N, C-alpha and C positions, 0 to 999 in steps of 0.2 A: 209175376214180379218183373219189374224192369231189370235191365242188365246191371245197373248199379247195385240194386238190392240183392241180386243174385251173387255178385262178387262178395258183398258183405256177409250174406248167409253162408257161403262156402267158407269164408274165413272163420266165422263163428264155429262151424263144424270142426275145422282143423284145430282150432284152439280149445275146443271142448267147453266153450262158454254156453250157458243155458239160454241166454238171450242178450240182446243189446238194447240199451235205453239211450235214445238221443233226444236232447232237449234244446240244443242251440238252434237259433233261427236259420243259420247258414246250412248246417248239416241236414236239418229237416227239409229245407228247400231243395238241397242237392238230391236227396233221395225220393222226394215226393212231388216236386214242382209247386208245392204250397208254401208261399212266402208270407209270413205274418210276424208282427211284433206284438206279442201278447201282453207286454208290460209285466205285471206281477203274476198273471195267470199262467198256468202250465199248458204248454204245447209239447207233446212228446210223441216219438215214434218208437215202437217196439218191434224189433226184428229178430227172427228165429232161424235156426239152421234148417228146420224142416217145415214148421208151421207157417201160415201166411202172416205177414206183418199187420199191425193195426196202428191207427193214429188216434191220439187223444187230443181234444182241443175244446175251447169254450163252445157251447152250443150255438152261439150267435155267429160262429165262424165255420160251421159245418158246410154250409152251402158254398162258401168260398173255396174250401178244400175240394169239394166236388167239382166246382168250376175249373180248378187248377188241374183236374184230371185224375185225382186219386179215386181209384175204384174199389179199394179194399175197405175193411171194416173201419168205422169211425166211432169212437166213444165221445159223444158230445155231452158236456156237463154244464150245469147252471152254477151261479155264484154261491148257492147254498149247498152244493154237492161237495163231497171230498173226492177229487179225481183219483187219488191214490187207492181208495177203496174200490172204485170202479175198475181201475187197472187190475187190482188183485183178483176181482171176480172174473174178469176176462181171462186172466192167466190160469185160474183154476179150471175154467172151461176147456183150456188146452192141456189139462192134466199136469200143469206146472204147480205143484204144491210145495216143492222144495227146490232150492237153487244153490249150488256150490260156487258157481263162478258167473259173474255178470259183467258185461262190458259197458262202460259208461265214459262220458266225456269228463275226465277228472278236472280239466281246466275250466269247465263250464258248469258242472253240477254243483249247486250250492250245498253247504253243509246240511241245511234243513232238509233239502230234498234227498240227500244221501241217507239221512236218518229215516226218512219215510220208506226207503227201499229196504234198509237193514231191519227196520221194525217188522216187516213182513217176511223177510228172508234172513233171519239172524245168523244162519250158518254160511251165508254167502260172502265171498270175497269180491271186491270191486276191482276191475282191471281196466287199464287205460285203453280207450278207443281212438285217441287222437292220432297216433301214428298211422293206423290203418286208414282213417278218414283223410288225413293229409296225403297219403299215397294215392287214394282214389281221386282226390280233387286236383292233384298236381298237374296232370296232363289234361288239357282242355280238348273237347271234341269240336267238330266243325260248327255246331250250333252255338256253343259257348264263344268260339272265336268271332263269329259273326256279331253276336251281341256286344262283346267287349270292344270290337272295332267301332260299332255304332256309338257306344257310350263315350269312346275317346273323341269321336268327331264332335259330340256335344260339348265335351270339355274344351276342345279347341275354340268352339263358338263362344263359350263362357269367357275365355281369356280375351278374345276379340272384342266382345262387348265391354269388358272391364277396361281395356285400353281406350276404347272410344269414350268412356265416361270420365277420363282424366281431364281435369281442368284446375286452374289455380283456385285454391281454397276449398276444394271438395274434400270431404272426410273419407276415411277408410270405410266406415260403415255405409256411407252413401254409395260408394262404388260396389260394395258387397250387395246392396239392395238392387243396384242396376243390373248386376250380373245375374242374380237369382230371379229377378223379375223377367228378364229376357229369356232365361231358360224355362221358367214356368210357362211362358207363352209358347214355347216349343213343345210343351207337353211333359216336361220333366217334373215328376211329383216329389222327388227327394234327392238331395245332395248326398254324396257318399260319405261326406264328413263336413264339419263346419268350414264354410268358405273362408279362406285367409287372404286378406289384402292388407299389406303392410307398407308404410311409407318411411323413407329416410332411415334414421337410425333404428327404427323398429324392425326393418327388414333384416337386421342382424340377429334377430331372435328366431331360431329355426322353427319353433312352434309358438310364435307370438299370437296375440289376440287383437283383432281389429277394434278400433275405438274411434274417438273423435279427433285424432291427429289429422291436421289439414295438410294438403299437398302444397309443396313449395318448389321453386326452381332448384334443380340439382339433386332432387330426391331419387334414390332407387325406389322402384315400386315392385314388390314381390307378390305375385298371384300364385296361390296354391288352391286348387279346386278340383272337384270331380262330381259326377252324377251317378245315380243308381238307375239303371235301365233294365227292365225285365229281370231284376234280381242280381244284376252284375254291375261292378263298379269301374269307374275310370278315375285317374289321378294325374294331374298335370301341374307342373310349376314352370312359370316363366318370370323373368325379371327384366324390367325396362327402366329407362332413366327419363325423368321429366325435364325437358327443355335444354339443360346443359349438363356437361359431364366433365369430371376432372381426370387427371392421369391415373390416380389410384383406382378410381372406379373402372376405368378402361382395363387396367392391369388385371384386376381380380375377375372381371367379367370374362376376358379372353382366356384366362387360366382355367376357369370353371368350364367354359365351352370346350376347350381342348381336352380336358379330362373326360367330359361327357362323350364327345365324339370318338375319342380313342377307345373308350370302354365299349361303346356300341360296336366298334369295328371287330372286337374279338368275341362277340356274342354268337356262339354257334354250338351245335351239339358236341359234347365231349369235353368242353372247357370246364375246369374246376371253378365252382361258384366263387370261392374266396379270391380267385385271381382277378375277378372283376373289380372288387373293392381295392385290391392291391394296386391294380393298374391306375385307377383314378387317384388313389391316395399318394402314390409315388409322384405323379405329375404335380399335384398340389403341394406336396412336401418339398420337391425340388424347386418350386416357385417361391418357397419361403413362408408358406402358410400352413405348416403341418399341424399346428394346434388350433386351427380355425375351421377344421372339417370334423365336427364332433359326432357324426352319425354314419351309419352303414351306407353303402352305395345304393341300396334299394330293398325291395320286398316283393314277395309274391302278390299277385292281384287276381281277383276273381269275384266270388260272392261277397267275400270280405275285402275291404280296401287294403288291409294289411293281413296277408295270410302266408302260409308256408310256401317257399322257404324264406328264412332270413338271409339276405344277401350280404353277409358280413365276411371279414377276411379269414375267419377260422372255419368257414363252412367248406368241408371237403367233398360235398356232393358235386355232381357234374350236371351241366345243362343238358336237357333232353328235348327232343322235338315235341312241341305242344305246350311247353311251359310258358306262362305269361307272368311278367314282372316289370318293375320299374328300374330305371337307372337315373339317379338323382344326386350327383355330387354338389357340394356347396362350399362357399367360403363366407364366414360371418365375422364382421368386425364391429364391436359394440358401439363405437361412435359414428363410424361412416355408414354402416348398414351391411347388407349381405346380398349374395347372389346364389340362387339355386336354379338349376335347369333340370327338369324331369320329364322323361318320356315313358310311355307304356309300350311294351313290345312283346312279341312272342317268337319263340324259337322255331325256325323252319327246318327242313331237311338238311340244308347246308349253310344256314346263316340265321338271320333274324329279319323280322318285318316290324317296323315301328308303326304303332297305331296313331300316335299324336303327331300333328303336323303344323301346329302354329309355329311361325318362323322363330329361329333361335339366334339369328344374327343380332348383334348389338343394336337395339332400337332406341332412338332418342325421340320421345314423343313431344311434339310441339303444339 
């Protein structure tokens, strides 16, 4: 077993769980290096305190699991098979006929799949695995840092191509297409989330949807995008102005930039996570826009684009070396539009290193 599986197996032993069942794409990938989106089909990893773990996946993906480096048992099944029966048979071979305690991803496991487990082990209680998996995934190793840094560089490139595509009358979706086409040519197979390009008043929607809005002079243009590279995500936001700018736009841009830079300055081991949000929020509040910053300062980043921890003001956890997350303050005004500036970074021994490097100075695109 690899070190990650060994840590989980030891935890199962300490907690007296019979076994762990993992079905989320992210956690299966983290423990096996096998990344797949099975749609409605089951992909699962079963881990034990003493026995060797085994993987279950559609038969057509067995070779991909092997190519990813999984050397343990694989139960491959066809669309006419019941994978839960095959899992039960394999568990019986390990002399697991009864189970009192099973660790599962309660936030991921569907009710239907939970029923399948309880049907076969009616005396078992299901216990949450999320906290342990969050703990394991929180601190990134050198390989993960290398991949996340490379993914961030591609996100920088995506923003650059998006800015280059701006011209009078172009639509938001046309710019989205230009960004994603350029990244596909770079070898990017998948974005880490739906690319966001918002013009003018639509940039005032923190999670707006690109459409046929055409670019005009004086518009804010908000880019929020990221790529998935070797299983890991990037996430960048930049805001520019097209051709001309007014004083209100300058004011909110410089305020958001100040909040972002000053928050980055305090990112180092031992700092309370909630203080990052408070730092940015205080600056924006003192600038007169306290009700215009409706979201947290950031989120963990890794296999999932949004993962543990949530960087909100009430989080009493502390920053640790190896953590990777975003810092992304924003101000949003319904009629004028909005500004968000987001970077990916990781905590070093005595500070932080920012992964995303596309310029943050106020940019007026002509």
